[in-house]
DSSP file (Angstrom, degrees, kcal/mol; ACC not computed):
  #  RESIDUE AA STRUCTURE BP1 BP2  ACC     N-H-->O    O-->H-N    N-H-->O    O-->H-N    TCO  KAPPA ALPHA  PHI   PSI    X-CA   Y-CA   Z-CA
    1    1 A M              0   0    0      0, 0.0    79,-0.4     0, 0.0    27,-0.1   0.000 360.0 360.0 360.0 124.4   73.8  104.4   77.8
    2    2 A T        -     0   0    0     77,-0.1     2,-0.1     1,-0.1    76,-0.0  -0.697 360.0-110.9 -83.2 133.8   71.1  101.9   78.4
    3    3 A P        -     0   0    0      0, 0.0     2,-0.4     0, 0.0    76,-0.3  -0.387  39.8-175.6 -65.3 138.1   70.2  101.6   82.0
    4    4 A R  E     -A   78   0A   0     74,-3.5    74,-3.6    75,-0.1     2,-0.5  -0.996  13.8-158.6-133.3 142.6   71.3   98.3   83.7
    5    5 A T  E     +A   77   0A   0     -2,-0.4     2,-0.3    72,-0.2    72,-0.2  -0.991  19.0 169.7-125.2 128.8   70.8   96.9   87.2
    6    6 A L  E     -A   76   0A   0     70,-2.7    70,-3.9    -2,-0.5     2,-0.2  -0.912  32.5-117.8-128.3 153.3   72.9   94.4   88.5
    7    7 A T  E  >  -A   75   0A   0     -2,-0.3     4,-2.2    68,-0.2     3,-0.3  -0.530  36.8-110.0 -83.0 162.2   73.5   92.8   91.9
    8    8 A R  H  > S+     0   0    0     66,-2.0     4,-2.3     1,-0.2     5,-0.1   0.870 119.1  53.4 -58.3 -35.6   76.9   93.2   93.5
    9    9 A Q  H  > S+     0   0    0     65,-0.3     4,-1.5     2,-0.2    -1,-0.2   0.851 109.2  47.8 -67.4 -32.1   77.7   89.5   93.0
   10   10 A E  H  > S+     0   0    0     -3,-0.3     4,-1.6     2,-0.2    -2,-0.2   0.847 113.5  49.1 -79.5 -33.2   76.8   89.7   89.2
   11   11 A M  H  X S+     0   0    0     -4,-2.2     4,-2.4     2,-0.2    -2,-0.2   0.863 110.8  49.2 -68.1 -37.7   79.0   92.9   88.9
   12   12 A Y  H  X S+     0   0    0     -4,-2.3     4,-1.2     1,-0.2    -2,-0.2   0.811 111.3  49.7 -78.3 -23.9   81.9   91.3   90.7
   13   13 A D  H  < S+     0   0    0     -4,-1.5    -1,-0.2     2,-0.2    -2,-0.2   0.799 113.5  46.9 -73.8 -32.1   81.6   88.1   88.4
   14   14 A L  H >X S+     0   0    0     -4,-1.6     3,-1.4     1,-0.2     4,-1.0   0.888 111.8  50.2 -73.8 -37.3   81.6   90.4   85.4
   15   15 A V  H 3< S+     0   0    0     -4,-2.4     3,-0.2     1,-0.3    -2,-0.2   0.873 114.5  43.4 -66.2 -37.0   84.5   92.5   86.7
   16   16 A W  T 3< S+     0   0    0     -4,-1.2    -1,-0.3     1,-0.2    -2,-0.2   0.270 105.1  66.2 -96.0   8.8   86.7   89.5   87.3
   17   17 A S  T <4 S+     0   0    0     -3,-1.4    -1,-0.2     1,-0.3    -2,-0.2   0.674 113.4   3.1-103.6 -22.9   85.7   87.7   84.0
   18   18 A K  S  < S-     0   0    0     -4,-1.0    -1,-0.3    -3,-0.2     5,-0.1  -0.988  91.7 -70.7-155.7 159.9   87.4   90.2   81.5
   19   19 A P     >  -     0   0    0      0, 0.0     4,-2.6     0, 0.0     3,-0.4  -0.112  43.0-119.1 -54.4 149.4   89.5   93.4   81.5
   20   20 A M  H  > S+     0   0    0      1,-0.2     4,-1.8     2,-0.2     5,-0.1   0.729 111.5  59.4 -59.7 -28.2   87.9   96.6   82.6
   21   21 A T  H  > S+     0   0    0      2,-0.2     4,-1.1     1,-0.2    -1,-0.2   0.830 109.0  43.7 -81.7 -31.9   88.4   98.2   79.3
   22   22 A Q  H  > S+     0   0    0     -3,-0.4     4,-1.2     2,-0.2    -2,-0.2   0.931 116.1  46.3 -71.0 -44.5   86.4   95.6   77.5
   23   23 A L  H  X S+     0   0    0     -4,-2.6     4,-1.0     1,-0.2     3,-0.3   0.874 109.5  54.8 -68.6 -29.6   83.7   95.5   80.0
   24   24 A A  H  <>S+     0   0    0     -4,-1.8     5,-2.7     1,-0.2     3,-0.4   0.872 102.9  57.0 -66.8 -36.2   83.5   99.4   80.1
   25   25 A A  H ><5S+     0   0    0     -4,-1.1     3,-0.9     1,-0.2    -1,-0.2   0.831 102.8  54.4 -64.6 -31.7   82.9   99.4   76.4
   26   26 A E  H 3<5S+     0   0    0     -4,-1.2    -1,-0.2    -3,-0.3    -2,-0.2   0.803 112.9  44.3 -74.3 -27.0   79.9   97.2   76.9
   27   27 A F  T 3<5S-     0   0    0     -4,-1.0    -1,-0.2    -3,-0.4    -2,-0.2   0.380 111.5-120.8 -90.5  -1.4   78.6   99.7   79.4
   28   28 A D  T < 5S+     0   0    0     -3,-0.9     2,-0.2    -4,-0.4    -3,-0.2   0.847  77.3 114.8  56.7  38.0   79.4  102.7   77.2
   29   29 A L  S   <S-     0   0    0     -5,-2.7     2,-0.3    -6,-0.1    -1,-0.2  -0.722  72.2-101.0-125.0 172.6   81.8  104.0   80.1
   30   30 A S     >  -     0   0    0     -2,-0.2     4,-2.6    -3,-0.1     5,-0.2  -0.643  33.9-114.6 -90.3 151.7   85.4  104.5   80.5
   31   31 A D  H  > S+     0   0    0     -2,-0.3     4,-1.4     1,-0.2     5,-0.1   0.835 119.5  53.8 -62.1 -30.0   87.3  101.9   82.4
   32   32 A V  H  > S+     0   0    0      2,-0.2     4,-1.8     1,-0.2    -1,-0.2   0.881 109.1  48.3 -66.6 -42.4   88.0  104.6   85.1
   33   33 A G  H  > S+     0   0    0      1,-0.2     4,-2.1     2,-0.2    -2,-0.2   0.877 110.6  51.2 -71.2 -39.0   84.3  105.4   85.4
   34   34 A L  H  X S+     0   0    0     -4,-2.6     4,-1.7     1,-0.2    -1,-0.2   0.803 107.9  50.4 -67.9 -28.7   83.5  101.8   85.7
   35   35 A R  H  X S+     0   0    0     -4,-1.4     4,-2.5    -5,-0.2    -2,-0.2   0.850 108.3  56.2 -74.1 -31.8   86.1  101.3   88.5
   36   36 A K  H  X S+     0   0    0     -4,-1.8     4,-3.0     2,-0.2     5,-0.2   0.921 105.4  49.7 -58.6 -45.7   84.5  104.2   90.2
   37   37 A I  H  X S+     0   0    0     -4,-2.1     4,-1.6     1,-0.2    -1,-0.2   0.900 111.9  48.2 -64.2 -36.4   81.2  102.6   90.2
   38   38 A C  H  <>S+     0   0    0     -4,-1.7     5,-3.2     1,-0.2     4,-0.4   0.889 110.4  52.1 -65.9 -40.3   82.7   99.4   91.6
   39   39 A K  H ><5S+     0   0    0     -4,-2.5     3,-1.1     1,-0.2    -2,-0.2   0.922 110.4  46.1 -63.1 -40.2   84.5  101.2   94.2
   40   40 A A  H 3<5S+     0   0    0     -4,-3.0    -1,-0.2     1,-0.3    -2,-0.2   0.791 115.3  48.0 -71.5 -24.1   81.2  103.0   95.3
   41   41 A A  T 3<5S-     0   0    0     -4,-1.6    -1,-0.3    -5,-0.2    -2,-0.2   0.439 115.6-119.6 -90.2   3.6   79.4   99.7   95.2
   42   42 A K  T < 5 +     0   0    0     -3,-1.1    -3,-0.2    -4,-0.4    -2,-0.1   0.870  62.3 147.4  52.7  42.2   82.2   98.1   97.2
   43   43 A V      < -     0   0    0     -5,-3.2    -1,-0.2    -8,-0.1    -2,-0.1  -0.950  46.8-129.8-104.4 115.8   83.0   95.6   94.5
   44   44 A P        -     0   0    0      0, 0.0   -29,-0.1     0, 0.0   -28,-0.1  -0.333  24.5-155.5 -70.9 147.3   86.8   94.8   94.5
   45   45 A T        -     0   0    0    -29,-0.0   -29,-0.1   -30,-0.0     2,-0.1  -0.835  25.9 -86.8-115.7 157.9   88.4   95.0   91.0
   46   46 A P        -     0   0    0      0, 0.0     3,-0.1     0, 0.0   -26,-0.1  -0.404  48.0-123.2 -56.2 139.7   91.6   93.3   89.5
   47   47 A G    >   -     0   0    0      1,-0.2     3,-1.7    -2,-0.1     4,-0.3  -0.141  41.8 -64.7 -78.3-179.2   94.7   95.2   90.1
   48   48 A I  T 3  S+     0   0    0      1,-0.3    -1,-0.2     2,-0.1     0, 0.0  -0.439 124.1  15.4 -66.2 132.7   97.2   96.5   87.6
   49   49 A G  T 3> S+     0   0    0     -2,-0.2     4,-2.7    -3,-0.1     5,-0.3   0.417  87.2 123.6  86.1  -2.5   98.9   93.5   85.7
   50   50 A Y  H <> S+     0   0    0     -3,-1.7     4,-2.1     1,-0.2     5,-0.1   0.905  77.3  42.2 -54.3 -43.9   96.2   90.9   86.8
   51   51 A W  H  > S+     0   0    0     -4,-0.3     4,-2.2     2,-0.2    -1,-0.2   0.868 112.8  51.9 -78.2 -40.0   95.3   90.0   83.3
   52   52 A A  H  > S+     0   0    0      2,-0.2     4,-1.6     1,-0.2    -1,-0.2   0.945 112.1  47.1 -58.4 -51.1   98.9   89.9   82.0
   53   53 A K  H  <>S+     0   0    0     -4,-2.7     5,-2.7     1,-0.2     3,-0.4   0.942 112.5  49.2 -56.3 -46.4   99.9   87.6   84.9
   54   54 A L  H ><5S+     0   0    0     -4,-2.1     3,-1.2    -5,-0.3    -1,-0.2   0.894 110.3  50.5 -60.5 -37.5   96.9   85.4   84.3
   55   55 A A  H 3<5S+     0   0    0     -4,-2.2    -1,-0.2     1,-0.3    -2,-0.2   0.808 109.4  52.9 -75.4 -22.5   97.7   85.2   80.5
   56   56 A N  T 3<5S-     0   0    0     -4,-1.6    -1,-0.3    -3,-0.4    -2,-0.2   0.285 122.0-107.2 -93.7   1.5  101.4   84.3   81.4
   57   57 A G  T < 5 +     0   0    0     -3,-1.2     2,-0.2    -4,-0.2    -3,-0.2   0.703  68.3 147.9  81.0  18.6  100.2   81.5   83.5
   58   58 A H      < -     0   0    0     -5,-2.7     2,-0.4    -6,-0.2    -1,-0.2  -0.607  55.0-104.7 -87.1 150.5  101.0   83.0   86.9
   59   59 A Q        -     0   0    0     -2,-0.2     2,-0.4     2,-0.0    -1,-0.1  -0.617  43.0-174.0 -72.7 122.8   99.1   82.4   90.0
   60   60 A V        -     0   0    0     -2,-0.4     2,-0.3    -6,-0.0   -10,-0.0  -0.977  20.5-127.7-125.4 136.1   96.9   85.4   90.8
   61   61 A A        -     0   0    0     -2,-0.4     2,-0.4     1,-0.0   -11,-0.0  -0.641  14.7-145.1 -83.1 134.9   94.8   86.0   93.9
   62   62 A K        -     0   0    0     -2,-0.3     2,-0.3   -16,-0.1   -17,-0.0  -0.837  19.6-129.2 -98.8 124.3   91.2   87.0   93.4
   63   63 A T        -     0   0    0     -2,-0.4     2,-0.1   -18,-0.1     0, 0.0  -0.615  29.6-118.5 -78.6 138.5   90.0   89.5   96.1
   64   64 A E        -     0   0    0     -2,-0.3    -1,-0.1     1,-0.1     0, 0.0  -0.481  24.9-101.6 -82.7 153.0   86.7   88.3   97.6
   65   65 A L        -     0   0    0     -2,-0.1   -22,-0.1   -22,-0.1    -1,-0.1  -0.602  44.0-126.5 -72.2 113.3   83.4   90.2   97.5
   66   66 A P        -     0   0    0      0, 0.0     2,-0.4     0, 0.0    -1,-0.1  -0.251  18.8-115.6 -61.2 147.4   83.1   91.9  101.0
   67   67 A T        -     0   0    0     38,-0.0     2,-0.2     1,-0.0     0, 0.0  -0.692  32.3-147.9 -79.5 135.6   79.9   91.3  102.9
   68   68 A L        -     0   0    0     -2,-0.4     6,-0.0     1,-0.1   -26,-0.0  -0.645  23.8 -94.8-101.6 162.6   77.9   94.6  103.4
   69   69 A Y    >   -     0   0    0     -2,-0.2     3,-0.9     1,-0.1    -1,-0.1  -0.273  42.9-105.6 -64.8 162.4   75.6   95.5  106.3
   70   70 A P  T 3  S+     0   0    0      0, 0.0    -1,-0.1     0, 0.0     4,-0.1   0.821 118.8  54.9 -62.5 -34.3   72.0   94.8  105.8
   71   71 A F  T 3  S+     0   0    0      2,-0.1     2,-0.2    31,-0.0     3,-0.1   0.653  90.1  94.8 -73.8 -21.4   71.0   98.4  105.3
   72   72 A Q  S <  S-     0   0    0     -3,-0.9    -4,-0.1     1,-0.1     0, 0.0  -0.535  87.9 -96.8 -81.0 146.0   73.6   98.8  102.5
   73   73 A S        -     0   0    0     -2,-0.2    -1,-0.1     1,-0.1    -2,-0.1  -0.216  26.3-170.7 -62.2 136.0   72.6   98.4   98.9
   74   74 A Q        +     0   0    0     -4,-0.1   -66,-2.0    -3,-0.1     2,-0.4   0.228  66.8  79.6-106.9  10.5   73.2   95.0   97.3
   75   75 A V  E     -A    7   0A   0    -68,-0.3     2,-0.5   -67,-0.1   -68,-0.2  -0.929  62.3-153.6-123.7 148.2   72.3   96.4   93.8
   76   76 A V  E     -A    6   0A   0    -70,-3.9   -70,-2.7    -2,-0.4     2,-0.6  -0.973   8.7-161.0-119.2 119.8   74.2   98.5   91.3
   77   77 A H  E     -AB   5  89A   0     12,-0.6    12,-1.0    -2,-0.5     2,-0.5  -0.910   9.4-169.2-110.4 117.0   72.3  100.7   88.9
   78   78 A I  E     -AB   4  88A   0    -74,-3.6   -74,-3.5    -2,-0.6    10,-0.2  -0.922  47.0 -18.0-108.3 127.1   74.3  101.7   85.9
   79   79 A G  S    S+     0   0    0      8,-1.7    10,-0.3    -2,-0.5   -75,-0.1   0.115  80.5  89.4  70.9 172.1   73.0  104.4   83.4
   80   80 A G  S    S+     0   0    0    -79,-0.4    -1,-0.1     1,-0.2   -76,-0.1   0.340  79.0  22.4  78.2 147.5   69.6  106.0   82.8
   81   81 A G  S    S-     0   0    0      1,-0.1    -1,-0.2     2,-0.1    -2,-0.0  -0.079 117.4 -36.0  64.4-161.1   68.2  108.9   84.5
   82   82 A A  S    S-     0   0    0     -3,-0.1     2,-0.1     6,-0.0    -1,-0.1  -0.880  70.1-152.7 -97.1 110.5   70.4  111.5   86.2
   83   83 A P        -     0   0    0      0, 0.0     6,-0.2     0, 0.0     2,-0.1  -0.428  15.3-115.4 -70.8 154.4   73.4  109.5   87.7
   84   84 A N    >   -     0   0    0      4,-1.7     3,-2.4    -2,-0.1     4,-0.1  -0.243  52.2 -75.0 -80.4-174.2   75.2  110.7   90.6
   85   85 A R  T 3  S+     0   0    0      1,-0.3    -1,-0.1     2,-0.1     0, 0.0   0.709 131.3  58.0 -63.2 -19.4   78.9  111.6   90.1
   86   86 A Y  T 3  S-     0   0    0      2,-0.3    -1,-0.3   -50,-0.1   -49,-0.2   0.529 115.7-109.5 -86.2  -9.0   80.0  107.9   89.9
   87   87 A G  S <  S+     0   0    0     -3,-2.4    -8,-1.7     1,-0.3     2,-0.3   0.441  85.1  99.8  95.9   2.5   77.7  107.1   86.9
   88   88 A Y  E    S-B   78   0A   0    -10,-0.2    -4,-1.7    -4,-0.1    -1,-0.3  -0.890  72.2-112.8-118.6 156.9   75.1  104.9   88.8
   89   89 A L  E     -B   77   0A   0    -12,-1.0   -12,-0.6    -2,-0.3     2,-0.3  -0.628  25.6-127.8 -78.2 138.3   71.8  105.6   90.2
   90   90 A D        -     0   0    0     -2,-0.3     3,-0.1   -14,-0.1   -14,-0.1  -0.574  33.1-104.7 -78.0 147.8   71.2  105.5   93.9
   91   91 A E        -     0   0    0     -2,-0.3     3,-0.1   -16,-0.2    -1,-0.1  -0.383  42.9 -94.9 -68.3 149.6   68.4  103.3   95.1
   92   92 A P        -     0   0    0      0, 0.0    -1,-0.1     0, 0.0    -3,-0.0  -0.328  48.4 -90.8 -66.6 150.1   65.2  105.0   96.2
   93   93 A E        -     0   0    0     -3,-0.1     2,-0.4     1,-0.1    -3,-0.0  -0.163  47.1-146.6 -52.2 143.8   64.7  105.8   99.8
   94   94 A Q        -     0   0    0     -3,-0.1    -1,-0.1     1,-0.0    -3,-0.0  -0.930  13.3-112.7-117.5 147.3   62.9  102.8  101.6
   95   95 A T     >  -     0   0    0     -2,-0.4     4,-1.9     1,-0.1     5,-0.2  -0.184  29.7-108.5 -64.4 162.5   60.5  103.0  104.4
   96   96 A E  H  > S+     0   0    0      1,-0.2     4,-2.7     2,-0.2     5,-0.1   0.867 122.1  52.8 -64.5 -33.8   61.4  101.6  107.9
   97   97 A E  H  > S+     0   0    0      1,-0.2     4,-1.6     2,-0.2    -1,-0.2   0.925 107.9  50.0 -66.8 -42.9   59.0   98.8  107.2
   98   98 A E  H  4 S+     0   0    0      1,-0.2     4,-0.5     2,-0.2    -1,-0.2   0.857 111.6  48.0 -67.4 -33.2   60.6   97.9  103.9
   99   99 A V  H >< S+     0   0    0     -4,-1.9     3,-1.1     1,-0.2    -1,-0.2   0.903 108.5  55.2 -74.5 -36.8   64.0   97.9  105.6
  100  100 A A  H 3< S+     0   0    0     -4,-2.7    -2,-0.2     1,-0.2    -1,-0.2   0.824 105.1  52.4 -59.6 -31.7   62.6   95.7  108.3
  101  101 A Q  T 3< S+     0   0    0     -4,-1.6    -1,-0.2    -5,-0.1    -2,-0.2   0.499  83.5 121.2 -83.9  -5.9   61.4   93.2  105.8
  102  102 A M    <   -     0   0    0     -3,-1.1     2,-0.5    -4,-0.5    -3,-0.1  -0.203  69.3-117.8 -54.0 144.0   64.9   92.9  104.2
  103  103 A Q        -     0   0    0    -33,-0.1    -1,-0.1     1,-0.0    -2,-0.1  -0.776  29.0-129.0 -90.2 130.4   66.4   89.5  104.2
  104  104 A L        -     0   0    0     -2,-0.5   -35,-0.1     1,-0.1    -1,-0.0  -0.493  25.1-109.7 -73.9 145.4   69.7   89.5  106.2
  105  105 A P        -     0   0    0      0, 0.0    -1,-0.1     0, 0.0   -38,-0.0  -0.428  45.0 -88.7 -73.2 149.4   72.8   88.0  104.5
  106  106 A P        -     0   0    0      0, 0.0     3,-0.1     0, 0.0     0, 0.0  -0.300  50.5-103.0 -59.8 139.1   74.0   84.8  105.9
  107  107 A P        -     0   0    0      0, 0.0     2,-0.1     0, 0.0    -3,-0.0  -0.292  45.0 -93.5 -61.5 151.4   76.5   85.2  108.7
  108  108 A P        -     0   0    0      0, 0.0     2,-0.5     0, 0.0     0, 0.0  -0.343  34.5-143.0 -62.3 139.9   80.1   84.6  107.9
  109  109 A V        -     0   0    0     -3,-0.1     2,-0.4    -2,-0.1     3,-0.0  -0.932  12.5-160.1-110.8 128.2   81.6   81.1  108.4
  110  110 A F        -     0   0    0     -2,-0.5     3,-0.0     1,-0.1     0, 0.0  -0.828  17.3-145.6-109.0 146.6   85.1   80.8  109.6
  111  111 A D  S    S+     0   0    0     -2,-0.4     2,-0.3     2,-0.0    -1,-0.1   0.819  84.6  41.4 -75.5 -30.2   87.2   77.7  109.2
  112  112 A E  S    S-     0   0    0     -3,-0.0     2,-0.1     1,-0.0    -2,-0.1  -0.841  82.9-114.7-120.4 154.0   89.0   78.2  112.6
  113  113 A T     >  -     0   0    0     -2,-0.3     4,-1.8     1,-0.1     5,-0.1  -0.368  34.2-108.7 -73.2 163.7   87.9   79.4  116.2
  114  114 A I  H  > S+     0   0    0      1,-0.2     4,-2.7     2,-0.2     5,-0.1   0.848 122.1  55.0 -61.5 -38.4   89.2   82.6  117.7
  115  115 A E  H  > S+     0   0    0      2,-0.2     4,-2.7     1,-0.2    -1,-0.2   0.934 106.3  50.4 -67.7 -45.1   91.4   80.4  120.1
  116  116 A Q  H  > S+     0   0    0      2,-0.2     4,-2.0     1,-0.2    -1,-0.2   0.885 112.3  47.8 -57.8 -43.4   93.0   78.6  117.1
  117  117 A V  H  X S+     0   0    0     -4,-1.8     4,-2.1     2,-0.2    -2,-0.2   0.902 111.9  50.2 -67.4 -41.5   93.8   82.0  115.4
  118  118 A R  H  X S+     0   0    0     -4,-2.7     4,-3.0     2,-0.2    -2,-0.2   0.923 109.6  50.1 -56.9 -47.7   95.2   83.3  118.6
  119  119 A A  H  X S+     0   0    0     -4,-2.7     4,-1.6     1,-0.2    -2,-0.2   0.910 110.7  49.5 -61.4 -42.6   97.4   80.2  119.0
  120  120 A K  H  X S+     0   0    0     -4,-2.0     4,-1.3     2,-0.2    -1,-0.2   0.910 112.9  47.1 -64.3 -39.9   98.8   80.6  115.4
  121  121 A I  H  X S+     0   0    0     -4,-2.1     4,-2.6     1,-0.2     3,-0.5   0.950 111.4  51.1 -69.3 -47.0   99.6   84.4  116.0
  122  122 A E  H  < S+     0   0    0     -4,-3.0    -1,-0.2     1,-0.2    -2,-0.2   0.784 110.4  49.4 -58.6 -26.1  101.3   83.6  119.4
  123  123 A A  H  < S+     0   0    0     -4,-1.6    -1,-0.2    -5,-0.2    -2,-0.2   0.775 114.5  45.2 -82.4 -28.2  103.4   80.9  117.6
  124  124 A L  H  < S+     0   0    0     -4,-1.3    -2,-0.2    -3,-0.5    -3,-0.1   0.839 110.2  58.5 -79.1 -42.3  104.4   83.4  114.9
  125  125 A V  S  < S-     0   0    0     -4,-2.6    -1,-0.2    -5,-0.1     3,-0.1  -0.868  80.0-140.4-101.7 113.3  105.2   86.4  117.2
  126  126 A P        -     0   0    0      0, 0.0    -3,-0.1     0, 0.0    -2,-0.1  -0.227  32.7 -89.7 -67.1 154.2  107.8   85.9  119.8
  127  127 A L        -     0   0    0     -5,-0.1     2,-0.6     1,-0.1    -5,-0.0  -0.283  37.4-129.5 -61.2 142.8  107.3   87.3  123.4
  128  128 A I        -     0   0    0     -3,-0.1     2,-0.2     2,-0.0    -1,-0.1  -0.873  19.5-133.4-100.3 122.5  108.7   90.9  123.8
  129  129 A R        -     0   0    0     -2,-0.6     0, 0.0     1,-0.0     0, 0.0  -0.492  18.1-161.4 -70.3 137.1  111.0   91.1  126.8
  130  130 A I        -     0   0    0     -2,-0.2    -1,-0.0     2,-0.0    -2,-0.0  -0.961  15.9-132.0-118.1 118.4  110.1   94.1  128.9
  131  131 A P        -     0   0    0      0, 0.0     3,-0.1     0, 0.0     0, 0.0  -0.340   7.6-132.2 -72.5 159.3  112.9   95.1  131.3
  132  132 A K  S    S+     0   0    0      1,-0.2     2,-0.4    43,-0.0    -2,-0.0   0.711  93.3  29.2 -80.0 -30.3  112.1   95.8  134.9
  133  133 A A        -     0   0    0     42,-0.1     2,-0.6    40,-0.0    -1,-0.2  -0.992  65.5-159.7-140.0 128.0  114.0   99.1  135.0
  134  134 A I  B     +C  174   0B   0     40,-1.5    40,-0.6    -2,-0.4     3,-0.0  -0.943  22.6 161.2-107.9 108.2  114.7  101.5  132.0
  135  135 A T        +     0   0    0     -2,-0.6     2,-0.4    38,-0.2    -1,-0.1   0.665  56.3  63.9-101.0 -24.9  117.6  103.7  132.8
  136  136 A K  S    S-     0   0    0     36,-0.0     2,-0.3     0, 0.0    -1,-0.1  -0.881  76.3-134.4-112.2 141.7  118.6  104.9  129.4
  137  137 A I        -     0   0    0     -2,-0.4    36,-0.1     1,-0.1    -2,-0.0  -0.624  32.9-103.7 -93.6 143.4  116.3  107.1  127.3
  138  138 A H     >  -     0   0    0     -2,-0.3     4,-2.3     1,-0.1     5,-0.1  -0.286  31.5-120.0 -60.4 152.1  116.0  106.0  123.5
  139  139 A P  H  > S+     0   0    0      0, 0.0     4,-2.0     0, 0.0     5,-0.2   0.888 113.4  53.4 -66.0 -33.7  118.1  108.4  121.2
  140  140 A I  H  > S+     0   0    0      1,-0.2     4,-2.5     2,-0.2     5,-0.2   0.945 110.5  44.9 -62.3 -43.3  115.1  109.5  119.4
  141  141 A T  H  > S+     0   0    0      1,-0.2     4,-2.5     2,-0.2    -1,-0.2   0.897 109.9  57.3 -64.3 -39.1  113.3  110.5  122.6
  142  142 A E  H  X S+     0   0    0     -4,-2.3     4,-2.4     2,-0.2    -1,-0.2   0.913 106.0  49.0 -52.4 -47.3  116.5  112.1  123.7
  143  143 A K  H  X S+     0   0    0     -4,-2.0     4,-2.6     1,-0.2    -2,-0.2   0.931 112.1  49.7 -68.0 -44.6  116.6  114.4  120.5
  144  144 A L  H  X S+     0   0    0     -4,-2.5     4,-2.0     1,-0.2    -1,-0.2   0.943 111.6  46.6 -58.6 -44.8  113.0  115.3  121.1
  145  145 A L  H  X S+     0   0    0     -4,-2.5     4,-1.9     2,-0.2    -1,-0.2   0.870 113.8  48.0 -61.7 -37.1  113.5  116.2  124.7
  146  146 A T  H  X S+     0   0    0     -4,-2.4     4,-2.0    -5,-0.2    -1,-0.2   0.884 111.5  51.4 -76.7 -35.7  116.7  118.3  123.8
  147  147 A Y  H  X S+     0   0    0     -4,-2.6     4,-1.4    -5,-0.2    -2,-0.2   0.864 110.8  48.1 -59.7 -38.7  114.8  120.0  121.0
  148  148 A D  H  X S+     0   0    0     -4,-2.0     4,-2.1     2,-0.2    -2,-0.2   0.834 108.0  54.2 -75.1 -37.1  112.0  120.9  123.4
  149  149 A A  H  X S+     0   0    0     -4,-1.9     4,-1.2     2,-0.2    -2,-0.2   0.893 108.3  49.9 -63.7 -39.6  114.4  122.2  126.0
  150  150 A Q  H  X S+     0   0    0     -4,-2.0     4,-1.1     2,-0.2     3,-0.3   0.923 113.2  47.9 -55.1 -49.0  116.0  124.6  123.3
  151  151 A I  H >< S+     0   0    0     -4,-1.4     3,-0.6     1,-0.3    -2,-0.2   0.901 108.2  53.5 -62.3 -45.1  112.5  125.7  122.5
  152  152 A A  H 3< S+     0   0    0     -4,-2.1    -1,-0.3     1,-0.2    -2,-0.2   0.783 106.0  53.0 -69.8 -29.5  111.6  126.3  126.0
  153  153 A K  H 3< S+     0   0    0     -4,-1.2    -1,-0.2    -3,-0.3    -2,-0.2   0.765  88.3  93.3 -74.7 -27.9  114.6  128.5  126.6
  154  154 A E    <<  -     0   0    0     -4,-1.1     3,-0.1    -3,-0.6     0, 0.0  -0.440  67.4-151.1 -72.3 138.0  113.8  130.9  123.7
  155  155 A K  S    S+     0   0    0      1,-0.3     2,-0.6    -2,-0.1    -1,-0.1   0.883  86.0  31.7 -78.8 -44.9  111.8  133.8  124.9
  156  156 A Y  S    S+     0   0    0      2,-0.0     2,-0.3     0, 0.0    -1,-0.3  -0.958  77.9 154.8-115.7 124.3  109.9  134.3  121.5
  157  157 A S        -     0   0    0     -2,-0.6    -6,-0.0    -3,-0.1    -5,-0.0  -0.979  45.2-146.0-152.4 139.4  109.2  131.2  119.5
  158  158 A F  S    S+     0   0    0     -2,-0.3     2,-0.3     2,-0.0    -1,-0.1   0.828  90.1  66.4 -76.5 -26.5  106.7  130.2  116.9
  159  159 A Y  S    S-     0   0    0     -3,-0.1     3,-0.0    -8,-0.0     0, 0.0  -0.695  73.1-145.5 -89.2 142.9  106.9  126.6  118.3
  160  160 A K        -     0   0    0     -2,-0.3    -8,-0.1     1,-0.0    -9,-0.1  -0.908  29.3-102.1-103.2 136.9  105.8  125.4  121.7
  161  161 A P        +     0   0    0      0, 0.0   -16,-0.1     0, 0.0   -13,-0.0  -0.269  38.1 178.6 -55.1 137.6  107.5  122.7  123.8
  162  162 A K        +     0   0    0    -18,-0.2   -17,-0.1     1,-0.1   -18,-0.0   0.679  69.7  48.2-112.0 -26.1  105.4  119.5  123.4
  163  163 A Y  S    S+     0   0    0    -19,-0.2     2,-0.3   -18,-0.0    -1,-0.1   0.014  73.7 125.4-113.4  25.9  107.3  116.9  125.5
  164  164 A Q        -     0   0    0    -16,-0.1     3,-0.0    -3,-0.0     5,-0.0  -0.648  32.0-177.8 -90.8 147.8  108.0  118.6  128.8
  165  165 A H    >   -     0   0    0     -2,-0.3     3,-2.4     1,-0.1     6,-0.1  -0.981  38.8-117.3-134.0 146.9  107.0  117.0  132.1
  166  166 A P  T 3  S+     0   0    0      0, 0.0     3,-0.1     0, 0.0    -1,-0.1   0.786 116.0  54.6 -52.3 -30.7  107.4  118.3  135.6
  167  167 A A  T >  S-     0   0    0      1,-0.3     3,-1.1     2,-0.1     5,-0.1   0.425 101.2-147.3 -86.3  -0.8  109.8  115.3  136.5
  168  168 A G  G X   -     0   0    0     -3,-2.4     3,-1.4     1,-0.3    -1,-0.3  -0.371  62.7 -17.4  72.4-151.1  111.9  116.2  133.5
  169  169 A K  G >  S+     0   0    0      1,-0.3     3,-2.0     2,-0.2    -1,-0.3   0.729 125.8  77.0 -72.2 -20.4  113.7  113.3  131.7
  170  170 A A  G X  S+     0   0    0     -3,-1.1     3,-1.6     1,-0.3    -1,-0.3   0.767  80.7  71.0 -56.5 -24.7  113.1  110.9  134.7
  171  171 A A  G <  S+     0   0    0     -3,-1.4    -1,-0.3     1,-0.3    -2,-0.2   0.725  95.3  53.0 -66.2 -21.8  109.5  110.7  133.6
  172  172 A F  G <  S+     0   0    0     -3,-2.0     2,-0.4    -4,-0.2    -1,-0.3   0.439 100.3  73.0 -94.7   0.1  110.8  108.6  130.7
  173  173 A C  S <  S-     0   0    0     -3,-1.6     2,-0.6    -4,-0.2   -38,-0.2  -0.924  70.1-141.0-118.7 144.8  112.7  106.1  132.8
  174  174 A L  B      C  134   0B   0    -40,-0.6   -40,-1.5    -2,-0.4    -3,-0.1  -0.877 360.0 360.0 -95.8 116.2  111.3  103.3  134.9
  175  175 A K              0   0    0     -2,-0.6    -1,-0.1   -42,-0.2   -42,-0.1   0.441 360.0 360.0-126.2 360.0  113.2  102.9  138.1
């Protein structure tokens, strides 16, 4: 396997340009090994059936390349030397001065403000009515409390009660 060094963007472009089996053959790897390299480098890969859907004219979504933190590697080393378990080489350790000199990625740009996003969410999700007094316990909670009461009565039990309260069931009702 000849060693190759790619940026994450180059790897992303390659992975989304042809099927993993074809691309892996170029790197002398298995498609599973190449997918593991992409996963370790945080490069998204096409899902199962992506190429079949694309070939049949269906609309398929392409997952965007996520932005990494400045201290995370933007380079993928494949082959050469003693690779780690994912088949790529880790970058050599950098000094603090080298890390401080690294160029920061551009900040993400959003089309909408947080207020616009909040307004959209509030329009989609109706308000939840909360009653002023809850007098009836939910049936599942009732079963849990009944089971706990049975366990508490037993002298020797492997299980211990989990939902007991000094106020009893009244703790679960608002009055």
